[in-house]
N, C-alpha and C positions, 0 to 999 in steps of 0.2 A: 586681397588679404581677407576681406570679409567672406568672399565666396569659399575660400579654403576653410575658414572657421565654420561656416554654415554646413559645409560638406562633412566636416568631422562630427559636428553635432548631430546631423541627420544620420550618419552611420552609427553613432553611439545610440541614438534613439531607436533605430531599427534593431540593433543588437539587444537592447533592453526589451523591446516589444517581443522579439523572437524568444528570448529567454523566459519572459512571463508566460507566453503561450505554451512553451514547452513545460513549464512548471505546472500550469493548469492541467495539461494533458497527463502528466505524471501523477498528479494528485487525484484526478478523476479515475484513472486506471487502478490506482491503489485502493481508492474508496470502493470501487466496484468489486474488486477481488475480496476485500475484507467483508463487504456486505454479503457476498455469496457465502462466505464461511460462517458468518453470524446466522444466516438463514438456515444453514445446516444444523447449527446448534439449537436454534429455536425449534426446528422440525424434530430434532431428537427429543426435546422435552415434551413436545406435543405427543409424539409417539409413545414416550415413556409414560405419560398419563394414561393413555389407552391401555398400555401393558399392565399398569398397576391395577386397573379395573379388572382386567382379565385374570390377574393373579389372585385377586380377592375372590372373584367369582369361582375360580377353579380350586379354591382352597380345600386341601384334603388333610394336610397335617402341618403342624408348626414347622417341623424340620424341612419339609418340602417347600413351604412358603419362604422360609429364610434362605434356602438354597437358591430359589428363583430370584429373590431380592438381591442376593449377592451377585448372581450372574448379570442381572440388570444393571447393578452398580458398576460392575466390571466393564460392561458394554459402554456405559456412559463415560467412564474414565478413559477408555480407549479412544472413543470418538472425540472427546474434548481434547485429549492429548494430541491426536492427529491434526485437528483443526488449529490448535495452538501452534504446532510446528509449522503448519502451512502459513499462518499469520506471520510468524517470525521470518519465514522465507520471503513473503510478500514485502515486508518492511525492509528487509535487507536488500532486496531488489530495488525498491524505491530509493533507499539510501544511496545505492551505487549509481542509479540514474541521476539523482539530484547532484551527486558529487561530480559526475561527468559534465552535467549541464553547467555547474558553477565553474569548473576548471576551463571549460570551453569559452564561457563568457569572459572570464578574466583574461584568457589568452587573446581573444578577439579585441577586447578593450585595450589591452596593452599594445596590440598590433596597430590599432587605429591611432592611438596616441603617439606611438613611435614613428609612424608614417607622417603624421602631422608635424612632429618635431623635426624630422629629416627635411620636409618641405620648407619649414620655416628657416632652418639653418642654411639651406641652399639658396 
């Protein structure tokens, strides 16, 4: 009887360990993707600072300067919007992977418990 109990506990422990490892992997991959996107945005602002200096240096008329500023702002908005959409996709992907991991874990735990219950009843 104790051997069956220990067998069930060991299987449950292994399932928990596997799920935790999968959770760490999902979180690490998600973090890596989000970090890459944040680096893109940081690079955009660094590049933008350099472009601001160029605009001031090449200043010829207030209208031309304002048009250049507007174009720079449009480029910022476009890039930030793209990165935000990518971040949402990354988070949705992580959510789906976590949901699958949870559902798989629940199914495996239910299977282990039901097998143990069947052995006990027999």
